[in-house]
Backbone as numpy.savetxt, mean C-alpha at the origin, in Angstrom:
# Nx Ny Nz CAx CAy CAz Cx Cy Cz
-10.02 -31.10 28.32 -9.53 -31.53 26.55 -10.07 -30.43 25.43
-8.76 -30.45 25.17 -8.90 -29.21 23.70 -10.11 -30.22 22.66
-10.77 -29.21 21.75 -12.01 -29.85 21.01 -11.31 -30.05 19.84
-11.64 -30.70 18.96 -10.74 -30.93 17.58 -11.33 -30.06 16.92
-10.49 -28.89 16.08 -11.22 -28.12 14.70 -11.80 -28.80 13.86
-13.34 -28.14 13.61 -13.83 -28.59 12.43 -13.20 -28.41 11.10
-13.56 -29.74 10.19 -12.80 -29.02 8.65 -11.71 -29.02 8.18
-11.18 -28.96 7.37 -9.98 -29.00 6.80 -9.15 -27.65 6.58
-7.76 -27.62 7.43 -6.93 -26.07 7.37 -7.01 -25.83 5.63
-7.04 -24.39 5.97 -6.83 -23.21 4.63 -5.58 -23.90 4.45
-5.23 -24.00 2.67 -4.20 -23.93 1.95 -3.93 -22.82 1.96
-2.45 -22.32 1.82 -2.40 -20.81 1.39 -2.18 -20.62 -0.15
-1.37 -22.34 -0.45 -1.43 -22.03 -2.10 -3.07 -21.60 -2.64
-4.26 -22.24 -2.23 -5.20 -21.86 -3.01 -5.32 -20.64 -2.36
-5.37 -19.76 -1.22 -5.16 -18.41 -0.83 -5.21 -17.58 -2.27
-3.57 -17.90 -1.89 -2.81 -17.06 -2.81 -3.20 -17.26 -3.86
-3.96 -17.97 -4.90 -4.19 -18.33 -5.99 -6.02 -17.55 -6.24
-6.21 -17.47 -5.24 -7.67 -16.56 -5.48 -7.36 -15.21 -5.09
-6.28 -14.68 -4.03 -6.34 -13.51 -3.99 -5.22 -12.91 -5.79
-4.76 -13.65 -6.34 -4.17 -13.42 -7.46 -5.25 -13.30 -8.76
-6.45 -14.16 -8.49 -7.05 -14.07 -9.01 -8.28 -13.15 -8.72
-8.33 -12.30 -7.81 -9.52 -11.52 -7.20 -8.76 -10.06 -7.97
-7.38 -10.21 -7.78 -6.44 -8.77 -8.34 -6.47 -8.47 -10.17
-6.80 -9.58 -10.59 -6.96 -9.68 -11.72 -8.60 -9.09 -12.36
-9.22 -10.32 -11.26 -10.85 -9.55 -11.60 -10.90 -7.85 -11.49
-10.17 -7.66 -10.62 -10.74 -6.29 -9.89 -9.93 -5.43 -11.25
-8.54 -5.92 -12.20 -8.23 -4.93 -13.33 -8.88 -4.49 -14.30
-9.43 -5.76 -14.21 -10.53 -6.08 -15.90 -12.06 -5.73 -15.38
-12.06 -5.51 -14.21 -13.64 -5.21 -13.83 -13.86 -3.92 -13.01
-13.03 -4.19 -12.49 -13.33 -2.72 -11.21 -13.99 -3.51 -10.10
-14.33 -3.07 -9.11 -15.51 -3.06 -8.12 -16.32 -2.75 -8.38
-17.28 -2.72 -9.00 -18.96 -2.49 -9.35 -18.74 -3.98 -10.39
-18.05 -4.75 -11.41 -17.74 -5.75 -12.03 -17.52 -6.62 -11.27
-17.03 -7.02 -10.34 -15.96 -7.97 -9.63 -17.13 -8.61 -8.77
-17.10 -9.99 -9.26 -17.96 -11.72 -8.86 -16.38 -12.36 -8.47
-17.49 -13.03 -7.11 -16.92 -13.81 -6.61 -16.93 -15.82 -7.37
-17.98 -15.39 -8.26 -17.80 -16.66 -9.37 -17.05 -16.36 -10.39
-16.68 -15.14 -10.81 -15.47 -14.71 -12.00 -13.90 -15.41 -10.84
-13.90 -14.91 -9.79 -12.54 -14.95 -8.87 -12.34 -16.59 -9.02
-13.34 -17.05 -8.93 -13.81 -18.83 -8.26 -12.90 -19.75 -9.71
-13.32 -18.78 -11.30 -13.51 -19.96 -12.39 -11.94 -19.16 -12.64
-11.27 -18.24 -12.86 -9.69 -17.56 -12.79 -9.19 -18.29 -11.86
-9.19 -19.04 -10.63 -8.44 -19.13 -9.67 -8.63 -21.05 -9.65
-9.47 -21.58 -10.74 -9.90 -22.97 -10.48 -10.24 -23.52 -9.50
-10.89 -22.95 -8.80 -11.34 -23.07 -7.69 -12.91 -23.52 -7.67
-13.44 -24.25 -6.62 -14.65 -24.15 -6.32 -15.28 -22.90 -5.36
-16.44 -22.10 -6.23 -16.93 -21.25 -5.54 -17.45 -21.28 -4.29
-18.54 -22.05 -3.92 -18.23 -22.60 -2.24 -16.71 -22.45 -1.29
-15.96 -22.62 -2.36 -14.19 -22.78 -0.99 -14.34 -21.43 -0.81
-14.51 -20.26 -1.96 -13.81 -18.85 -2.05 -15.01 -18.26 -0.91
-16.20 -18.96 -0.79 -17.26 -18.34 -0.46 -16.66 -18.87 1.53
-16.06 -19.58 1.78 -15.73 -20.19 2.56 -14.57 -19.73 3.65
-14.04 -18.99 2.29 -12.41 -18.52 3.40 -12.72 -17.03 3.12
-13.70 -16.15 2.20 -14.12 -15.02 2.41 -15.54 -14.84 2.29
-16.39 -14.63 3.55 -17.82 -14.57 3.37 -18.81 -13.78 2.73
-18.20 -12.33 2.49 -18.35 -11.66 2.00 -17.51 -11.28 0.57
-18.13 -10.78 -0.33 -17.89 -10.31 -1.62 -16.66 -8.66 -0.88
-17.17 -8.11 -0.32 -16.28 -6.70 0.34 -14.99 -7.32 0.97
-14.82 -8.55 2.18 -13.78 -9.17 2.25 -12.34 -9.58 1.52
-12.94 -10.00 0.25 -11.93 -10.73 -0.39 -11.94 -9.47 -1.43
-12.56 -8.65 -1.73 -11.80 -6.93 -1.90 -11.19 -6.40 -1.57
-11.39 -6.46 -0.55 -10.51 -5.58 0.56 -8.57 -6.41 0.65
-8.94 -7.74 1.00 -8.13 -8.58 1.26 -7.38 -8.68 -0.13
-8.09 -8.61 -1.63 -7.24 -8.29 -2.65 -6.27 -7.20 -2.74
-7.11 -6.36 -2.55 -6.45 -4.90 -2.82 -5.15 -4.48 -1.97
-5.42 -5.62 -0.54 -4.66 -5.12 0.67 -3.08 -5.76 0.19
-3.35 -7.15 -0.88 -2.19 -7.88 -1.58 -1.21 -7.22 -1.93
-1.75 -5.66 -2.73 -1.22 -5.04 -3.57 -0.51 -3.82 -2.94
-0.50 -3.76 -1.44 -0.09 -2.52 -0.52 1.34 -2.88 -0.23
1.94 -1.59 0.18 3.50 -1.62 0.31 3.56 -2.13 2.08
3.87 -3.09 2.46 4.15 -3.87 3.63 4.80 -3.21 4.70
4.75 -2.07 5.09 6.09 -1.27 5.56 6.14 -2.11 7.08
7.56 -2.00 7.23 7.66 -2.18 8.92 8.99 -0.80 9.22
8.42 -0.69 10.34 9.67 0.63 10.94 11.08 0.36 10.34
12.10 0.96 9.81 13.38 0.50 9.96 14.23 1.04 10.80
14.23 1.74 11.57 14.65 2.19 12.72 16.18 2.44 12.99
16.78 2.95 11.59 18.13 3.14 11.50 18.98 4.26 12.18
18.19 5.49 12.97 18.87 6.19 13.27 18.58 7.74 12.77
18.67 7.56 11.26 18.66 8.61 10.30 17.35 8.92 9.57
17.01 9.84 9.39 15.95 9.97 8.61 15.94 9.44 6.78
16.99 10.01 6.91 17.85 9.87 5.21 17.78 8.23 5.05
17.95 7.71 5.83 18.31 5.79 6.18 17.34 5.11 5.92
16.06 5.54 6.48 14.64 5.17 7.32 14.32 5.42 5.85
14.53 6.59 5.19 13.10 6.73 3.88 13.96 6.17 2.82
15.33 5.77 2.46 15.98 4.86 1.90 15.47 3.43 1.15
14.90 3.30 2.61 14.57 1.73 2.85 13.13 1.74 2.48
12.02 2.97 3.29 10.64 3.01 2.73 10.22 3.22 1.61
10.99 4.21 0.89 10.82 4.36 -0.52 10.27 3.63 -1.62
11.52 2.57 -1.52 11.10 1.42 -2.68 9.93 0.69 -2.47
9.60 0.56 -1.40 7.94 -0.53 -1.33 6.83 -0.01 -1.57
7.31 1.42 -1.13 5.71 1.94 -1.34 5.92 2.63 -3.24
6.98 2.57 -4.17 6.92 2.94 -5.14 6.25 1.68 -5.89
7.04 0.42 -5.45 6.20 -0.57 -5.95 4.72 -0.64 -5.89
4.39 -0.07 -4.89 3.15 -0.81 -4.67 2.39 0.31 -5.59
2.89 1.24 -6.20 2.40 2.29 -7.34 3.02 1.97 -8.78
3.16 0.52 -9.08 4.02 0.38 -10.15 2.99 -0.88 -11.20
3.06 -0.63 -12.54 2.54 -1.90 -13.24 0.92 -2.31 -13.00
0.79 -3.78 -12.72 -0.73 -3.52 -12.14 -0.94 -3.53 -11.30
-0.33 -2.94 -10.32 -0.62 -2.83 -8.81 -0.96 -1.17 -9.26
-0.54 -0.62 -9.68 -0.96 1.19 -9.53 -1.87 0.65 -10.55
-2.40 0.13 -12.20 -3.45 -0.39 -12.60 -4.73 -0.27 -11.83
-4.42 -1.51 -11.08 -5.80 -1.77 -9.98 -6.09 -0.91 -9.12
-4.79 0.24 -8.55 -5.07 1.12 -7.56 -5.68 1.95 -8.31
-5.89 2.61 -9.62 -6.28 4.18 -10.08 -7.73 3.67 -10.69
-7.59 2.41 -11.19 -9.16 2.01 -11.15 -10.14 2.02 -10.45
-9.65 1.68 -8.99 -10.56 1.74 -7.71 -10.92 3.25 -7.29
-9.87 3.86 -7.27 -9.72 5.16 -6.62 -10.80 5.65 -7.63
-10.86 5.25 -8.76 -12.39 6.46 -9.48 -13.55 5.73 -9.21
-13.70 4.59 -8.65 -15.17 3.88 -7.99 -15.39 4.16 -6.42
-14.44 5.16 -5.93 -14.64 5.24 -4.83 -15.91 5.84 -4.13
-16.76 6.58 -5.02 -18.27 7.14 -4.89 -18.95 5.95 -4.97
-19.10 4.70 -5.81 -19.74 3.67 -5.86 -19.69 2.62 -5.12
-18.34 2.79 -4.24 -18.35 1.44 -3.26 -17.17 2.33 -1.75
-18.54 3.27 -0.99 -17.76 3.98 0.02 -17.35 2.78 1.16
-17.74 1.68 1.32 -17.41 1.18 2.31 -16.44 0.31 2.73
-15.87 -0.31 0.87 -14.86 -1.08 0.97 -13.80 -0.10 0.53
-13.89 1.55 0.46 -13.05 2.25 0.24 -12.35 2.80 1.57
-12.98 2.70 2.98 -13.15 3.18 3.69 -12.23 1.77 4.47
-12.10 0.91 4.46 -12.03 0.03 4.94 -10.26 -0.99 4.25
-10.66 -0.47 3.09 -9.09 -0.55 2.84 -8.10 0.75 3.02
-8.67 1.66 2.85 -8.20 2.94 3.54 -7.30 2.74 4.86
-8.64 2.39 6.13 -8.44 2.87 7.16 -7.38 1.55 8.15
-7.33 -0.12 7.05 -6.57 -1.09 7.63 -5.09 -1.07 6.41
-5.18 -0.30 5.63 -4.10 -0.65 4.69 -3.33 1.09 4.65
-4.02 1.96 3.78 -2.85 2.88 3.43 -2.60 3.71 4.70
-3.66 4.21 5.59 -3.24 4.76 7.36 -2.39 3.60 7.72
-2.10 2.13 7.80 -1.17 2.13 8.18 0.51 2.25 7.22
0.41 2.21 6.25 1.08 2.82 5.58 1.76 3.92 6.07
1.02 4.94 6.12 1.29 6.09 6.27 1.70 6.20 7.74
0.87 5.41 8.59 1.69 5.54 10.10 2.77 5.11 9.67
3.65 3.99 9.38 5.00 3.40 9.40 5.93 4.99 8.65
5.68 5.50 7.71 6.20 6.44 7.53 6.06 8.28 8.63
4.84 8.17 9.34 4.70 9.33 10.23 5.62 9.12 11.05
5.93 7.74 11.83 6.59 7.62 12.63 8.20 7.73 12.77
8.60 7.61 11.35 9.87 7.69 10.87 10.32 9.49 10.68
9.17 9.97 10.30 9.22 12.17 10.40 9.02 12.09 12.17
8.56 11.48 12.70 8.25 12.03 14.30 9.83 11.38 14.39
10.70 10.24 14.71 11.40 9.85 15.00 12.58 11.11 14.84
12.47 11.40 13.24 13.63 13.03 13.06 13.33 13.82 13.72
11.83 14.11 14.08 11.53 15.32 14.93 12.45 15.62 16.42
12.43 14.27 16.66 12.85 14.01 18.22 14.12 14.43 17.97
15.03 13.87 16.99 16.27 14.02 16.71 16.80 15.38 16.22
16.20 16.07 16.22 16.27 17.65 15.65 16.47 17.97 14.16
15.82 16.80 13.02 16.34 17.05 11.83 15.34 17.68 10.71
13.80 17.52 11.76 13.31 18.63 10.97 13.16 19.69 11.13
13.34 20.81 10.10 12.85 21.81 10.22 11.34 22.31 11.07
11.18 23.34 11.89 10.54 23.54 12.70 8.89 24.05 12.32
9.07 24.37 10.69 7.59 24.47 10.37 6.90 23.68 9.74
7.95 22.34 9.69 7.09 21.16 9.30 6.75 20.22 10.25
5.43 19.64 10.34 5.15 18.70 10.99 5.15 17.20 10.90
5.89 16.35 11.21 5.56 14.56 10.55 4.49 14.18 9.95
3.18 15.22 9.79 1.61 14.43 9.37 2.39 15.44 8.15
2.34 16.40 7.69 2.80 17.05 6.35 3.93 16.60 5.92
4.91 16.11 6.30 6.11 15.84 5.92 5.55 14.59 5.24
4.57 13.26 5.64 4.68 12.37 5.20 3.15 12.36 4.19
2.37 13.51 3.97 1.93 13.26 3.14 2.45 14.17 1.76
3.42 14.77 2.03 4.25 15.67 0.71 5.22 14.13 -0.08
5.40 13.51 0.60 6.31 12.24 0.36 5.37 11.31 -0.18
3.90 10.91 0.43 3.35 9.75 -0.27 2.40 10.71 -1.21
2.05 11.77 -0.76 1.34 12.20 -2.49 2.20 12.79 -3.49
3.56 12.86 -3.50 4.24 13.32 -3.98 4.67 12.11 -5.05
4.79 10.79 -4.75 4.88 9.63 -5.01 3.65 8.90 -5.91
2.42 9.04 -5.33 0.81 8.88 -6.08 0.72 9.91 -7.22
1.10 11.16 -6.97 0.46 11.73 -8.33 1.63 11.56 -9.30
2.74 11.55 -9.11 3.42 10.68 -10.22 3.26 9.94 -10.76
3.12 8.87 -10.00 2.44 7.67 -10.09 1.21 7.61 -11.15
0.21 7.89 -10.65 -1.16 8.10 -11.50 -1.26 9.21 -12.66
-0.51 10.12 -12.75 0.01 10.97 -13.69 0.61 10.71 -15.01
1.77 9.67 -14.46 3.01 9.74 -15.52 3.12 8.17 -15.86
3.02 7.38 -14.42 2.77 5.56 -14.86 4.41 5.45 -14.46
4.64 4.28 -14.53 5.85 3.36 -14.07 7.04 4.10 -13.60
7.11 5.16 -15.37 8.40 5.77 -15.06 8.67 6.79 -14.13
7.61 7.20 -13.42 7.52 8.22 -12.70 8.06 7.72 -10.84
7.89 6.77 -10.68 8.36 6.01 -9.67 9.54 4.95 -10.19
10.49 4.95 -11.22 11.69 3.88 -11.20 12.77 4.79 -9.94
13.53 3.50 -9.67 14.76 4.50 -9.06 15.39 5.30 -9.18
15.48 6.53 -10.27 16.08 7.52 -10.24 14.72 8.40 -10.02
13.60 8.25 -10.18 12.22 9.37 -9.84 12.33 9.12 -8.27
12.35 7.72 -7.66 12.50 7.45 -6.32 13.28 8.36 -5.45
14.54 8.56 -5.92 15.52 9.14 -5.85 15.53 10.95 -5.89
14.88 11.40 -6.72 14.75 12.35 -7.19 13.73 12.88 -5.93
12.54 12.41 -5.55 11.24 12.29 -4.77 12.13 12.74 -3.54
13.06 11.63 -3.24 13.46 11.60 -1.37 14.30 12.55 -1.18
14.87 13.40 -2.42 15.91 14.48 -1.95 14.96 15.69 -2.32
14.12 15.40 -3.10 13.59 17.25 -3.13 12.50 16.99 -1.46
11.78 15.79 -0.93 11.18 16.00 0.03 12.43 16.18 1.18
13.58 15.73 1.04 14.64 16.07 2.39 15.06 17.33 2.60
14.79 17.80 1.34 15.15 19.53 1.18 14.31 20.16 1.58
13.09 19.76 1.71 12.33 21.09 2.30 11.69 20.80 3.37
11.61 19.54 4.23 11.54 19.22 5.28 12.32 18.78 6.77
13.57 18.68 5.66 15.09 18.73 6.91 15.75 20.11 7.15
16.52 20.01 8.45 17.55 21.21 8.78 19.19 20.49 7.35
19.44 21.72 6.92 20.34 21.93 5.41 21.66 21.01 5.87
22.17 20.95 6.95 23.03 19.66 7.20 22.60 17.84 7.11
21.35 18.00 7.53 21.32 16.27 7.22 20.49 16.15 6.01
19.87 17.19 5.13 19.42 16.90 3.89 20.94 16.49 3.10
21.54 17.05 3.46 23.11 17.12 2.42 23.19 15.83 2.97
23.13 15.21 3.54 23.35 13.59 4.65 24.96 14.06 5.02
25.16 14.82 5.67 26.66 15.20 6.71 26.04 14.86 7.69
26.93 14.27 9.02 27.00 14.31 10.15 26.83 15.48 10.83
């Protein structure tokens, strides 16, 4: 006989409100000034309810940051260009607007919050990079990549280009036109000519 679950089930609407409030708290106060009490006030929920869902402040910060990331799924289109055309927009969106502002502020606090930064990098940034790198691995297997470029190098080039543009220029650096510019630049550097030109 199954044992009945104790307590009430979590309410997805409350979870979403808390995460939205946590992002606002990070944007305004950063990691150093982040508080569960402040999040609860912003979300209009009881602080104990927040604590029941996220036992530590670190857990809540990591989940709030994760809500801003690009949740990539392998597109498996059969060509690198088509794969990247589907992967670049969500990455660019994660580097725009409030999401970019929070990311930039938290990057500035890396030295003061190494544990949070490590968890976020491992569980979310690295997973995003892994999906991109897998796309480049498939391209290499099809003979699309130039021999001098590894999938890891190509991934670093693409993500680094988008990140640098977003942090130094702002949203205009990752708009539709800029995404296309970055895509064409990366393809021109890492793929054989017939693929970078989009011909069969």
